[in-house]
Backbone bond lengths (Angstrom), bond angles and torsions (degrees), N, CA, C in turn:
res aa  C-N    CA-C-N  psi(-1)  N-CA   C-N-CA  omega(-1)  CA-C   N-CA-C  phi
1 M - - - 1.461 - - 1.518 109.85 -
2 D 1.295 116.46 126.78 1.458 122.54 178.02 1.529 108.34 -114.05
3 Q 1.343 117.16 127.73 1.457 120.99 -175.09 1.528 112.48 -59.66
4 K 1.341 116.74 -40.00 1.463 119.44 179.95 1.520 111.03 -66.52
5 S 1.328 116.40 -44.28 1.462 118.67 -179.46 1.518 110.58 -66.70
6 T 1.339 117.15 -35.03 1.463 120.13 176.53 1.514 110.50 -62.54
7 S 1.319 116.79 -44.81 1.460 120.92 179.20 1.525 110.95 -60.18
8 D 1.324 116.25 -41.82 1.458 120.14 178.97 1.531 111.09 -66.08
9 R 1.327 116.07 -40.89 1.466 119.88 179.99 1.521 110.96 -64.43
10 I 1.323 116.92 -39.49 1.462 120.45 178.37 1.520 110.18 -62.61
11 K 1.328 116.72 -47.37 1.465 120.54 -178.46 1.526 112.11 -61.16
12 H 1.333 116.26 -32.38 1.463 119.88 -176.29 1.532 112.58 -96.72
13 S 1.322 116.94 0.95 1.463 119.00 178.47 1.522 110.24 -66.66
14 L 1.320 116.49 139.58 1.457 121.55 177.26 1.521 111.93 -66.76
15 H 1.344 115.62 -14.54 1.465 120.05 -175.52 1.524 112.41 -103.91
16 F 1.332 116.46 9.24 1.465 122.43 -179.72 1.521 108.54 -114.53
17 Q 1.328 116.69 117.41 1.460 121.31 -177.41 1.522 110.39 -139.42
18 N 1.313 115.72 135.63 1.468 121.34 176.36 1.529 112.68 52.19
19 G 1.323 115.08 42.70 1.456 120.74 173.30 1.503 116.66 83.39
20 A 1.341 117.78 9.55 1.467 119.45 -179.57 1.527 110.13 -152.56
21 F 1.332 115.65 153.78 1.458 120.54 173.44 1.523 109.53 -74.73
22 R 1.335 115.46 147.71 1.460 121.95 -176.86 1.521 110.36 -126.26
23 N 1.328 116.13 154.54 1.457 121.50 172.93 1.523 110.46 -77.70
24 L 1.324 116.02 165.90 1.461 120.37 177.65 1.525 110.58 -66.36
25 S 1.325 116.93 -36.26 1.460 122.52 176.94 1.526 109.12 -109.73
26 V 1.303 117.02 154.24 1.462 120.45 173.38 1.522 108.01 -57.97
27 T 1.333 116.32 128.16 1.459 120.95 -171.94 1.525 110.82 -132.16
28 P 1.325 117.47 88.55 1.472 119.49 175.59 1.526 110.49 -64.56
29 M 1.316 117.19 150.06 1.452 121.11 177.06 1.530 111.66 -73.15
30 K 1.339 116.47 -18.54 1.460 121.00 -177.88 1.527 108.87 -156.07
31 P 1.320 118.18 162.20 1.463 120.27 174.26 1.530 110.90 -67.89
32 E 1.312 116.43 157.61 1.459 120.59 -177.43 1.524 113.19 -62.28
33 N 1.329 117.36 -31.86 1.459 120.48 -175.69 1.529 113.54 -86.94
34 V 1.328 116.61 7.13 1.471 121.75 179.49 1.519 108.67 -114.66
35 T 1.331 117.02 131.79 1.456 121.08 178.15 1.527 109.55 -98.92
36 Y 1.327 115.79 163.24 1.463 118.97 175.72 1.525 111.28 -66.25
37 I 1.314 117.40 -26.96 1.462 120.83 174.01 1.529 110.09 -65.07
38 D 1.339 115.95 -42.53 1.469 120.19 175.73 1.528 110.77 -57.25
39 M 1.319 115.81 -44.57 1.454 120.70 -178.30 1.524 111.03 -64.90
40 L 1.337 116.03 -41.08 1.462 119.82 179.77 1.527 110.77 -65.24
41 K 1.320 117.02 -44.05 1.466 120.26 179.17 1.518 111.11 -60.43
42 R 1.329 115.39 -42.10 1.473 119.59 -179.90 1.525 110.89 -63.93
43 S 1.307 116.76 -42.07 1.472 119.85 -177.79 1.525 111.95 -69.60
44 L 1.330 116.89 -27.42 1.465 120.70 179.96 1.519 112.62 -84.67
45 N 1.326 117.07 -8.42 1.468 121.23 -179.33 1.520 110.77 -123.86
46 R 1.322 114.95 49.72 1.458 119.50 -179.24 1.527 110.38 -76.77
47 P 1.316 118.10 141.66 1.467 120.25 176.05 1.519 110.94 -68.13
48 S 1.320 116.04 159.29 1.465 120.32 -175.89 1.521 112.54 -67.34
49 D 1.337 117.42 -23.83 1.465 118.58 -175.64 1.525 113.81 -82.87
50 V 1.333 118.20 12.38 1.467 118.67 170.17 1.529 110.55 -68.95
51 K 1.330 116.39 -16.81 1.461 122.27 177.20 1.527 109.18 -126.99
52 P 1.324 117.93 145.23 1.474 119.24 173.90 1.524 109.67 -73.00
53 G 1.310 116.09 148.83 1.461 120.10 179.49 1.508 113.03 -94.40
54 F 1.314 117.54 19.83 1.462 122.61 -175.67 1.518 108.39 -154.66
55 P 1.322 118.15 159.51 1.471 120.50 178.86 1.531 111.32 -65.83
56 L 1.309 116.20 136.05 1.459 120.46 178.10 1.528 110.42 -81.91
57 P 1.326 117.16 151.08 1.466 119.64 179.49 1.518 111.44 -70.17
58 V 1.312 116.13 139.23 1.465 122.35 -178.96 1.520 108.63 -135.08
59 V 1.327 116.40 137.02 1.463 122.16 173.80 1.522 107.38 -99.26
60 K 1.322 117.51 126.91 1.463 120.23 179.28 1.529 109.25 -95.37
61 T 1.323 115.67 103.69 1.464 122.85 -179.56 1.519 109.10 -98.64
62 D 1.314 116.71 134.20 1.462 121.25 176.53 1.526 108.30 -78.74
63 L 1.303 116.70 103.54 1.464 121.46 -175.81 1.524 112.49 -72.01
64 H 1.325 116.71 -20.75 1.472 120.29 -179.76 1.528 111.55 -72.18
65 T 1.320 116.75 -30.53 1.468 120.27 -175.55 1.526 112.65 -109.76
66 L 1.329 117.32 6.32 1.457 122.09 -176.50 1.528 110.88 -61.98
67 K 1.325 116.90 127.85 1.467 122.49 175.70 1.530 108.93 -87.27
68 A 1.320 117.41 141.58 1.464 119.41 -174.77 1.522 111.18 -151.67
69 D 1.327 116.85 76.67 1.457 119.96 174.57 1.528 111.03 -69.99
70 A 1.332 116.17 -32.25 1.465 123.64 173.31 1.523 107.40 -116.81
71 P 1.343 118.41 163.04 1.464 119.25 179.02 1.527 111.69 -52.55
72 T 1.317 114.83 125.05 1.457 121.88 -179.25 1.523 107.86 -120.50
73 I 1.330 115.76 124.06 1.463 121.49 -174.25 1.521 109.18 -113.97
74 V 1.321 116.20 132.20 1.463 122.24 174.80 1.521 107.34 -120.32
75 W 1.325 115.32 115.45 1.462 122.26 -178.24 1.522 109.78 -89.51
76 F 1.337 116.59 136.71 1.462 121.59 -178.17 1.529 112.86 -107.31
77 G 1.323 117.44 13.63 1.448 121.40 -174.32 1.518 110.68 93.45
78 H 1.330 115.68 150.55 1.454 123.36 -175.49 1.535 109.38 53.84
79 S 1.319 119.22 -126.68 1.469 120.70 -175.43 1.517 113.60 -111.70
80 S 1.319 117.22 20.43 1.460 121.81 179.20 1.526 109.47 -97.87
81 Y 1.338 116.41 129.30 1.454 118.63 176.66 1.529 110.96 -156.85
82 F 1.314 113.66 160.13 1.466 124.38 -176.74 1.530 107.29 -115.49
83 I 1.315 116.71 137.95 1.463 122.08 175.88 1.521 108.54 -125.50
84 K 1.315 115.00 134.97 1.469 119.01 174.19 1.521 108.77 -131.84
85 V 1.326 116.12 132.86 1.457 122.49 173.51 1.515 106.89 -132.42
86 H 1.326 116.56 119.29 1.459 121.89 -170.63 1.541 107.80 54.29
87 D 1.310 118.70 -118.81 1.470 119.76 179.59 1.525 112.40 -105.79
88 F 1.333 117.67 9.47 1.462 120.88 -177.50 1.520 109.61 -94.28
89 T 1.335 116.06 129.99 1.460 121.26 -174.26 1.527 111.24 -116.94
90 I 1.326 115.38 141.23 1.468 123.10 -178.44 1.522 107.91 -133.85
91 L 1.303 116.69 139.63 1.460 122.38 176.42 1.523 107.94 -128.37
92 V 1.334 116.31 130.56 1.459 121.81 -176.30 1.530 110.34 -117.37
93 D 1.323 116.52 127.60 1.473 124.59 172.13 1.523 113.63 44.25
94 P 1.326 119.17 55.25 1.467 120.16 -177.10 1.535 112.56 -71.83
95 V 1.327 116.18 128.32 1.462 122.66 174.72 1.526 106.88 -131.72
96 F 1.328 115.61 98.22 1.458 121.34 -175.40 1.531 112.94 -116.53
97 S 1.327 117.63 9.49 1.466 120.31 -175.52 1.519 113.09 -83.32
98 G 1.341 117.23 -8.79 1.452 120.37 -178.74 1.509 114.44 90.80
99 S 1.330 117.24 0.75 1.452 121.72 -179.05 1.516 109.69 -145.95
100 A 1.348 115.82 148.25 1.466 120.98 178.27 1.518 109.40 -120.09
101 A 1.320 116.11 52.54 1.461 121.51 -174.55 1.526 109.08 -156.42
102 P 1.335 117.56 167.31 1.463 119.60 -179.83 1.526 113.87 -66.08
103 F 1.338 117.72 -21.98 1.462 121.67 178.92 1.526 109.22 -122.67
104 S 1.318 116.83 138.51 1.463 121.82 -170.30 1.522 113.94 -64.58
105 F 1.337 118.08 -21.03 1.466 119.55 -179.83 1.532 111.99 -83.01
106 M 1.324 117.76 -4.22 1.464 122.10 -179.25 1.533 110.60 -101.87
107 I 1.329 116.30 146.39 1.473 123.89 174.54 1.533 110.40 44.74
108 K 1.299 115.54 66.69 1.460 121.42 -176.76 1.523 110.99 -84.05
109 A 1.319 115.85 152.65 1.458 122.22 179.90 1.527 110.49 -65.13
110 F 1.335 115.88 147.64 1.454 121.27 177.17 1.528 110.17 -61.55
111 P 1.330 117.74 154.78 1.467 120.63 178.57 1.529 111.92 -54.40
112 G 1.310 115.74 129.97 1.457 121.66 175.94 1.507 115.80 86.13
113 T 1.338 118.40 -11.79 1.470 119.26 -171.39 1.522 114.38 -88.86
114 N 1.323 117.38 -12.32 1.466 118.87 -178.19 1.528 110.71 -93.67
115 T 1.321 115.59 41.51 1.470 121.81 -175.54 1.516 112.01 -74.12
116 Y 1.320 117.07 -39.90 1.462 120.54 -178.19 1.521 110.40 -84.48
117 R 1.318 115.52 137.97 1.467 122.66 -178.70 1.525 109.73 -127.66
118 A 1.308 115.88 171.49 1.467 120.30 177.03 1.525 111.04 -58.64
119 S 1.321 116.53 -33.41 1.466 120.51 -179.30 1.527 112.39 -66.74
120 D 1.337 117.77 -18.57 1.466 120.96 177.73 1.522 112.69 -82.38
121 M 1.322 116.93 -11.09 1.463 120.16 -176.51 1.523 111.12 -82.16
122 P 1.325 117.30 137.58 1.468 119.87 169.64 1.524 108.98 -76.79
123 E 1.314 116.51 -173.38 1.463 119.97 173.86 1.533 108.67 -62.35
124 I 1.331 116.09 135.19 1.468 121.75 -175.27 1.526 109.70 -107.05
125 D 1.330 115.82 118.34 1.466 119.90 178.40 1.522 111.79 -72.38
126 M 1.331 117.01 -35.80 1.463 120.61 -176.90 1.532 109.58 -142.80
127 L 1.315 115.68 119.77 1.456 121.87 172.07 1.525 107.79 -101.21
128 I 1.339 116.93 130.59 1.463 121.94 178.09 1.527 108.56 -117.36
129 I 1.322 116.16 125.28 1.462 122.35 174.44 1.527 106.57 -115.67
130 T 1.335 117.32 118.02 1.465 120.80 -172.26 1.522 113.46 -79.84
131 H 1.339 118.10 -28.89 1.466 122.31 175.97 1.527 108.00 -171.88
132 N 1.318 116.80 177.65 1.463 118.32 -167.00 1.523 115.87 -100.24
133 H 1.327 119.04 15.90 1.461 119.83 175.53 1.528 110.66 -67.12
134 Y 1.324 116.24 153.40 1.469 121.86 -172.51 1.528 112.76 -62.15
135 D 1.320 117.43 -28.71 1.466 119.34 179.89 1.525 112.63 -83.90
136 H 1.334 116.77 5.71 1.469 121.87 176.84 1.528 112.04 -129.20
137 L 1.310 117.10 -30.74 1.467 121.72 179.07 1.533 107.47 -121.25
138 D 1.316 115.51 101.77 1.461 122.99 -175.88 1.529 108.48 -109.82
139 K 1.307 116.34 104.50 1.468 120.16 -173.13 1.527 112.75 -62.95
140 K 1.315 117.96 -32.71 1.468 119.63 177.81 1.523 110.67 -63.33
141 T 1.309 115.81 -44.66 1.464 119.71 178.44 1.524 111.22 -64.73
142 L 1.329 116.64 -44.28 1.465 120.11 -177.64 1.524 111.23 -63.17
143 A 1.319 117.06 -37.53 1.470 119.81 177.64 1.527 110.65 -61.80
144 Q 1.319 116.86 -36.71 1.460 120.95 179.97 1.527 112.42 -74.73
145 L 1.332 115.97 -21.26 1.468 120.82 -179.98 1.522 113.55 -93.55
146 S 1.299 117.57 -6.86 1.471 121.03 -166.47 1.521 113.39 -54.91
147 G 1.301 119.05 -37.05 1.459 120.75 -178.23 1.512 114.28 -81.14
148 K 1.347 117.11 -6.20 1.464 120.76 -175.84 1.526 113.45 -103.71
149 V 1.325 117.90 -9.43 1.469 121.61 -169.52 1.529 110.60 -101.55
150 K 1.342 116.38 128.46 1.462 121.49 179.82 1.529 113.16 -89.14
151 S 1.336 116.96 -33.69 1.468 119.92 -178.87 1.517 109.24 -152.66
152 V 1.339 115.33 152.89 1.461 122.20 -179.49 1.522 108.79 -129.35
153 Y 1.331 117.07 132.92 1.462 122.97 175.66 1.524 108.42 -122.18
154 T 1.318 115.70 131.67 1.453 120.30 -171.73 1.530 109.36 -158.32
155 P 1.321 119.35 160.85 1.466 120.54 178.79 1.531 112.58 -69.79
156 L 1.319 114.56 164.97 1.460 121.88 179.86 1.529 112.27 -54.52
157 G 1.323 115.75 132.22 1.449 121.49 174.86 1.510 115.60 90.26
158 V 1.332 118.56 -9.56 1.464 121.23 -176.60 1.525 111.48 -80.55
159 A 1.308 118.01 -20.90 1.470 121.14 -175.16 1.520 112.58 -56.55
160 K 1.320 117.83 -31.19 1.473 119.51 -178.76 1.530 111.96 -62.20
161 D 1.333 116.59 -22.66 1.465 120.64 176.66 1.526 112.47 -90.61
162 L 1.320 116.82 0.12 1.462 121.41 -175.92 1.521 114.04 -114.54
163 I 1.330 116.68 -17.43 1.469 119.07 -169.02 1.527 113.17 -70.35
164 D 1.327 118.92 -14.95 1.465 119.28 173.47 1.517 111.41 -70.56
165 A 1.330 116.44 -24.72 1.466 120.54 -177.06 1.519 113.18 -102.71
166 F 1.345 117.28 -30.88 1.464 120.51 -173.25 1.517 111.17 -131.06
167 S 1.320 115.68 146.81 1.459 118.86 177.17 1.519 109.40 -71.20
168 A 1.323 115.58 148.35 1.462 121.25 -174.72 1.522 112.53 -60.08
169 D 1.329 117.53 -29.04 1.463 118.80 -173.72 1.523 114.03 -74.31
170 I 1.335 118.85 -8.19 1.467 119.42 176.52 1.533 111.39 -104.62
171 I 1.338 117.87 1.06 1.464 121.75 -177.76 1.528 109.85 -99.22
172 T 1.325 116.22 127.07 1.468 122.16 174.67 1.521 108.27 -115.71
173 E 1.330 116.44 118.30 1.462 121.60 176.80 1.524 109.20 -95.48
174 M 1.334 116.56 141.10 1.456 120.80 -172.83 1.520 111.43 -132.07
175 D 1.318 115.52 138.10 1.461 122.26 170.64 1.529 107.45 -89.03
176 W 1.331 115.94 163.44 1.463 119.47 176.75 1.518 111.12 -58.07
177 W 1.307 115.42 137.30 1.464 127.06 177.93 1.521 113.20 78.52
178 E 1.318 118.26 2.97 1.467 120.30 174.49 1.528 110.02 -84.22
179 S 1.324 115.50 144.13 1.459 122.05 179.41 1.521 110.48 -121.62
180 N 1.327 115.25 151.33 1.464 121.54 173.54 1.521 109.03 -133.74
181 Q 1.333 115.63 131.73 1.449 121.14 175.54 1.523 107.47 -87.27
182 V 1.309 116.17 106.77 1.467 121.66 -174.56 1.523 110.44 -78.29
183 Q 1.321 115.53 -47.48 1.462 123.55 174.55 1.517 106.97 -144.33
184 D 1.333 116.91 -179.41 1.463 120.34 -177.78 1.528 112.00 -53.46
185 E 1.319 118.03 -41.08 1.461 120.87 -175.69 1.526 113.09 -114.52
186 I 1.322 116.63 22.69 1.462 120.48 -179.95 1.523 109.01 -134.36
187 N 1.333 115.46 120.65 1.461 121.51 179.16 1.519 109.24 -133.67
188 I 1.334 116.64 138.44 1.455 121.30 178.76 1.527 109.68 -124.71
189 T 1.321 116.44 135.26 1.458 123.06 178.87 1.524 108.79 -125.57
190 A 1.320 116.51 129.56 1.468 120.72 173.81 1.522 108.34 -82.40
191 T 1.324 116.36 130.65 1.456 121.74 -177.92 1.534 109.82 -127.08
192 P 1.325 117.34 162.64 1.468 119.41 -174.84 1.523 114.06 -66.14
193 A 1.315 114.59 156.28 1.450 124.35 167.92 1.525 106.27 -139.71
194 R 1.315 116.85 159.33 1.477 120.98 178.99 1.524 107.86 -108.03
195 H 1.320 115.19 91.76 1.459 119.48 -173.46 1.529 108.71 -153.25
196 F 1.318 117.66 -144.55 1.464 122.89 177.25 1.518 107.49 -163.72
197 S 1.322 117.26 176.10 1.461 121.50 179.47 1.515 109.14 -135.64
198 G 1.336 115.37 169.88 1.450 120.79 177.09 1.512 111.90 139.38
199 R 1.326 115.47 137.01 1.464 121.03 177.81 1.529 111.28 -114.32
200 G 1.296 117.18 5.32 1.460 122.24 178.53 1.512 108.26 -148.33
201 L 1.309 116.73 -140.24 1.455 120.63 -179.31 1.527 112.53 -77.77
202 K 1.348 116.72 -30.76 1.467 119.82 -177.42 1.524 110.42 -81.69
203 R 1.323 115.76 133.41 1.451 121.32 178.90 1.521 110.39 -114.20
204 G 1.318 115.51 152.86 1.462 120.63 171.79 1.510 115.93 83.16
205 G 1.324 118.10 11.06 1.460 119.75 -179.98 1.513 113.88 -75.64
206 S 1.321 117.12 -18.00 1.462 121.94 174.35 1.524 108.04 -135.63
207 L 1.320 115.45 163.72 1.455 120.74 -176.14 1.529 110.47 -87.19
208 W 1.292 117.74 161.39 1.463 126.69 173.13 1.520 106.16 -120.92
209 A 1.326 117.93 153.87 1.469 118.51 -173.86 1.512 111.74 -157.83
210 S 1.305 114.24 161.16 1.457 123.73 161.76 1.526 106.46 -106.51
211 F 1.331 116.78 172.87 1.464 119.06 -177.52 1.524 110.91 -141.39
212 V 1.330 114.65 140.07 1.458 122.35 170.26 1.525 107.17 -100.07
213 L 1.317 116.00 124.96 1.463 121.35 -178.91 1.516 109.39 -118.85
214 R 1.324 115.77 112.57 1.461 121.51 174.34 1.515 107.75 -103.37
215 I 1.324 115.43 117.97 1.456 119.24 -169.46 1.529 110.42 -143.57
216 F 1.317 116.11 117.45 1.467 123.58 177.43 1.533 111.98 49.61
217 G 1.331 116.45 42.77 1.459 121.13 176.07 1.518 115.09 88.62
218 Y 1.304 118.13 -2.94 1.469 122.26 178.25 1.530 109.59 -104.76
219 N 1.337 115.18 156.28 1.452 121.65 -177.29 1.529 108.88 -127.38
220 L 1.337 116.58 113.76 1.460 122.09 -177.17 1.523 110.02 -119.74
221 F 1.327 115.86 147.43 1.461 121.43 174.76 1.523 108.36 -117.69
222 L 1.347 115.70 123.70 1.456 123.23 -178.62 1.523 107.09 -108.87
223 G 1.323 117.11 105.73 1.443 121.02 -162.71 1.508 117.94 -80.60
224 G 1.327 120.15 -22.92 1.452 119.29 -172.57 1.519 109.98 59.59
225 D 1.324 117.74 -148.57 1.466 122.82 175.64 1.516 109.50 -102.88
226 S 1.335 116.49 140.34 1.461 119.15 179.09 1.509 111.20 -167.18
227 G 1.329 115.64 139.25 1.446 120.37 164.15 1.519 109.44 -76.87
228 Y 1.322 115.45 165.83 1.463 119.75 -179.18 1.534 109.93 -76.51
229 D 1.332 115.89 140.84 1.464 120.72 177.09 1.526 108.21 -168.69
230 S 1.318 115.25 -177.96 1.467 121.30 -175.50 1.521 113.38 -71.86
231 H 1.346 118.17 -11.54 1.468 119.42 -177.98 1.525 111.93 -64.00
232 F 1.328 117.95 -28.28 1.465 119.52 179.51 1.529 110.80 -63.39
233 K 1.311 116.01 -44.29 1.471 118.92 179.04 1.535 110.91 -66.07
234 E 1.336 116.70 -37.71 1.461 119.88 178.16 1.522 111.02 -63.68
235 I 1.334 116.88 -43.40 1.463 120.80 178.12 1.525 110.26 -64.63
236 G 1.336 116.51 -42.17 1.461 119.79 178.49 1.519 112.17 -61.11
237 N 1.327 116.22 -41.21 1.467 119.84 179.88 1.525 111.90 -68.64
238 K 1.334 117.43 -34.68 1.465 120.95 -178.08 1.524 112.99 -80.88
239 Y 1.332 116.83 -38.12 1.466 120.11 -168.35 1.528 114.44 -124.85
240 G 1.326 117.73 -11.35 1.450 120.16 -177.76 1.529 111.97 -78.30
241 P 1.333 116.41 178.78 1.459 126.40 -2.61 1.525 112.03 -74.05
242 F 1.332 115.29 163.97 1.463 121.23 -178.60 1.530 110.52 -112.31
243 D 1.321 115.51 137.43 1.461 119.99 175.48 1.525 111.06 -66.23
244 L 1.334 116.24 -35.00 1.464 121.00 178.29 1.520 108.05 -152.81
245 V 1.330 116.44 136.75 1.459 120.86 171.55 1.525 107.91 -116.68
246 I 1.313 115.95 138.34 1.460 123.05 179.01 1.524 106.55 -113.74
247 L 1.328 115.89 111.13 1.462 121.22 -170.77 1.520 111.39 -128.35
248 E 1.326 115.61 149.76 1.457 120.69 177.37 1.526 111.11 -64.51
249 N 1.345 115.16 142.58 1.459 121.33 179.68 1.527 108.07 -154.98
250 G 1.303 115.56 70.83 1.462 119.63 -179.45 1.514 109.61 164.09
251 Q 1.326 115.88 162.60 1.468 123.38 -178.14 1.523 110.88 66.95
252 Y 1.322 116.25 30.14 1.456 122.77 176.70 1.524 109.46 -88.48
253 N 1.322 115.81 164.01 1.459 121.61 -179.38 1.522 107.61 -167.69
254 E 1.322 117.84 140.77 1.458 119.99 176.99 1.520 111.50 -65.15
255 Y 1.341 117.33 -12.11 1.461 120.92 177.07 1.527 112.28 -81.54
256 W 1.333 118.41 -16.98 1.473 120.58 175.51 1.539 109.46 -136.28
257 P 1.328 117.29 62.81 1.460 121.09 -172.47 1.519 115.33 -75.44
258 Y 1.333 117.71 -10.61 1.471 119.96 -175.36 1.524 113.13 -95.29
259 I 1.325 118.06 -17.99 1.469 120.56 -174.12 1.526 113.41 -109.83
260 H 1.335 117.22 -8.59 1.466 122.31 172.38 1.520 108.02 -139.17
261 M 1.332 115.94 155.58 1.458 120.47 -177.82 1.520 111.87 -98.32
262 M 1.318 115.84 142.90 1.447 121.24 164.29 1.534 107.78 -69.68
263 P 1.330 119.05 154.64 1.475 119.97 -176.97 1.525 113.71 -55.39
264 E 1.301 117.01 -37.46 1.467 119.73 178.75 1.527 111.16 -65.49
265 E 1.327 116.61 -32.54 1.464 120.08 176.14 1.526 110.99 -71.49
266 T 1.333 116.82 -32.35 1.470 120.35 175.73 1.524 110.21 -58.71
267 V 1.323 116.39 -42.27 1.465 120.60 177.44 1.528 110.53 -65.25
268 E 1.329 117.59 -43.08 1.463 120.43 177.78 1.525 111.47 -61.69
269 A 1.339 116.42 -39.23 1.469 120.20 177.99 1.523 110.70 -63.18
270 A 1.327 116.69 -42.16 1.467 120.42 178.80 1.522 110.95 -61.98
271 I 1.314 116.64 -40.62 1.469 120.63 177.49 1.529 110.42 -65.64
272 D 1.326 116.87 -43.06 1.470 120.40 176.81 1.526 111.55 -58.53
273 L 1.315 116.03 -35.64 1.463 121.48 -178.79 1.532 112.58 -78.04
274 Q 1.329 116.49 -6.08 1.468 122.10 -176.98 1.527 110.45 63.23
275 A 1.336 114.20 50.37 1.460 121.04 -176.99 1.518 111.59 -81.80
276 K 1.326 115.13 139.68 1.460 120.62 170.34 1.528 110.88 -84.24
277 A 1.328 116.54 -26.12 1.459 121.04 178.89 1.522 108.71 -155.87
278 L 1.337 115.46 152.20 1.463 123.25 -178.26 1.520 110.35 -121.70
279 L 1.332 115.89 131.10 1.463 122.48 169.76 1.523 107.26 -112.23
280 P 1.340 118.98 108.20 1.463 120.83 179.49 1.524 111.74 -83.19
281 V 1.334 116.11 132.37 1.470 121.59 179.87 1.536 108.72 -128.80
282 H 1.341 116.45 -165.20 1.467 122.65 -178.53 1.530 111.51 70.51
283 W 1.331 115.53 31.92 1.455 121.30 177.22 1.535 107.24 -152.53
284 G 1.328 116.59 173.10 1.453 120.94 170.86 1.510 116.44 84.62
285 K 1.347 119.00 3.73 1.463 118.82 -179.65 1.528 113.60 -141.88
286 F 1.321 117.84 -37.99 1.464 121.52 -178.06 1.528 110.12 -129.20
287 A 1.322 116.50 147.04 1.466 121.94 174.46 1.523 108.45 -101.53
288 L 1.325 115.84 107.66 1.456 121.87 179.62 1.526 111.84 -115.25
289 S 1.338 116.33 -0.88 1.455 120.67 179.32 1.525 109.19 -136.28
290 V 1.329 116.64 -159.14 1.461 120.71 -173.15 1.526 113.18 -115.99
291 H 1.324 117.79 1.50 1.460 118.88 -179.06 1.533 110.53 -83.42
292 P 1.337 118.33 156.31 1.461 120.61 176.72 1.523 111.21 -54.64
293 W 1.306 116.23 144.27 1.468 120.47 -173.30 1.515 111.90 -59.91
294 N 1.345 118.09 -29.41 1.467 121.12 -176.14 1.526 113.02 -107.15
295 E 1.319 117.75 14.41 1.466 120.44 178.75 1.526 112.23 -73.41
296 S 1.340 116.71 -39.64 1.470 119.42 -173.48 1.525 113.06 -62.86
297 P 1.346 121.15 -42.04 1.469 117.92 177.54 1.527 112.89 -67.68
298 E 1.334 117.20 -32.53 1.463 119.45 176.53 1.528 110.25 -62.53
299 R 1.310 116.32 -47.41 1.460 120.17 -175.99 1.533 112.00 -69.37
300 V 1.338 116.43 -40.68 1.469 117.75 -175.95 1.525 111.22 -71.74
301 T 1.334 117.64 -37.14 1.465 118.96 179.30 1.522 110.96 -69.39
302 R 1.329 117.09 -36.49 1.463 120.58 177.29 1.529 110.46 -65.28
303 A 1.332 116.73 -45.78 1.469 120.50 179.97 1.525 111.06 -65.43
304 A 1.334 117.14 -38.48 1.464 120.64 179.83 1.529 111.01 -66.12
305 A 1.334 116.71 -39.42 1.464 119.95 178.80 1.523 110.86 -62.51
306 E 1.328 116.68 -39.31 1.464 120.69 179.10 1.528 111.55 -64.89
307 K 1.329 116.98 -29.13 1.467 121.86 -178.86 1.533 112.36 -99.24
308 H 1.339 116.37 3.61 1.470 121.80 179.85 1.532 112.00 59.10
309 L 1.320 114.78 41.15 1.468 121.48 177.88 1.523 109.26 -105.89
310 L 1.309 116.71 131.71 1.462 121.42 177.08 1.521 109.93 -72.23
311 V 1.334 116.63 124.32 1.462 121.39 177.70 1.523 108.13 -125.92
312 T 1.312 116.51 136.08 1.457 121.46 179.60 1.520 109.76 -112.14
313 T 1.335 116.53 137.08 1.464 122.47 -174.01 1.529 109.89 -130.27
314 P 1.318 117.71 70.80 1.467 119.94 -178.37 1.516 111.82 -69.84
315 K 1.323 115.71 154.86 1.457 119.97 165.34 1.526 108.27 -67.60
316 I 1.295 116.98 160.23 1.460 120.12 172.48 1.529 108.33 -55.70
317 G 1.323 115.51 127.38 1.461 120.86 178.27 1.509 115.74 88.43
318 Q 1.326 118.71 -6.97 1.469 122.18 -177.68 1.528 109.72 -87.99
319 P 1.331 119.07 121.42 1.465 120.24 -174.72 1.526 113.89 -66.43
320 V 1.322 114.52 140.13 1.460 123.61 168.02 1.521 106.53 -107.73
321 I 1.329 117.18 130.07 1.463 121.13 179.86 1.523 107.76 -116.17
322 V 1.319 116.16 116.82 1.457 121.01 -175.81 1.531 110.08 -60.39
323 G 1.322 115.16 124.84 1.455 121.23 177.05 1.503 115.10 92.98
324 S 1.350 118.35 -12.65 1.468 117.58 -174.86 1.528 115.55 -142.96
325 N 1.314 119.57 -26.89 1.466 119.57 -175.89 1.526 110.35 -138.14
326 Y 1.327 115.39 105.34 1.460 121.89 -179.26 1.534 109.17 -123.19
327 P 1.317 118.62 88.78 1.467 120.31 179.76 1.528 110.86 -55.12
328 Q 1.334 115.49 136.15 1.468 120.10 -175.95 1.528 112.72 -135.02
329 D 1.318 117.53 17.78 1.460 119.67 177.87 1.531 110.49 -66.64
330 A 1.324 116.45 140.88 1.467 121.30 175.96 1.536 108.68 -86.88
331 W 1.317 115.91 62.23 1.469 121.80 -171.94 1.541 112.35 -67.01
332 W 1.336 117.55 -19.91 1.455 121.57 -179.23 1.531 112.61 -72.49
333 R 1.341 117.61 -7.25 1.469 120.62 179.22 1.522 112.98 -85.33
334 I 1.320 116.83 7.91 1.468 120.43 -179.13 1.522 111.35 -61.10
C-alpha cells in the first residue's frame, strides 16, 4: 500500500464525490420527521433489556486445533468471526478489547461475551476489516494481533487506521467491485454496502464494504454493516448463489432505517443474495440501539421460517460447518 497511490485511487473512485464516499442510493442518516434531538432522547432512555442481566453462554473452541475440511465459522459475538477452510485462516472485524467505543468505559461487552482474546487466535492468513467504526475496527485488538497476521484486506481509505498495527506492504485496499486473487483457489471481491464510515465527527473519509469470498470451491458472502437496498440483488445476480451469507441482524432502529436492516430485511437480503443458509451477526455482545438484546434472533428466525430459509444461530464460539453443521438452538431464551 502506497499512501500517494491510495490518495489518487480515492480521488478517482466512482464512489467518492465532494470529499466523501457515497452510497449507491441516497442514504439519509435519519427519516425526515425525526430530529437529532429525538434520537438523543431515545438513546438516553433505553430500556433495561437492551442488555442481558446475566452471563451469556459461550463455547470455548480451540482455534489452533480446529479441523476444517469445509468452511468452518466461529462467531465471537457482534460482527467478529473466524473462518477456517483446510489450513487457511480468516479473521473478520475482531473486537476483543471488551468495548466498542473510543473509551473503554463506553459500550461495554455483555457479561460473559468477552471470552475470546487475541491470544486465542492462531496465525491469521487473511484479516478482513469491513469499515472503520469502533465496533468493527478495534485498534487495541489489532495491535495485539499484529505479529500474527499475514495479509489485510479492507476498503479504500481504511489503511490509515491500520498502519499502527500492520506494515503497509501487507494491506490491500479495495474499491467496490474490485477483486484480488489471494491464492490459486482463493479470491476476494469487495462489494457495495449501504452504510457510512467515520471515527469522529467527519464521515465518509473511507469506504465501507461487503465481501464475496470464493475459497476452495465454496462461495461465502461477508456482509459487514448495511441497510437494505437493491445492491443485494445485484450482488446475488453477479456472484451468487452463496453457500452461506453472514449478514447484520441487530442494532436496528426506526430512527436509522437506511443504514441498518430490520431482521425481516436481513432475511430479504439473504434471499436476494441467493443464499443457501444465513448466519445473522451484529448482535449478542454490544448494545448500540434500543431494542431488547434478544429480539433480533427471535425476529430473524421467525421471518426465515416463513420464507423457508435456513438460518443458523450458534452460541458464541460454537462452530458452524458449511453444508453439515448449522446450530439452531434458541439459546437466547435462557
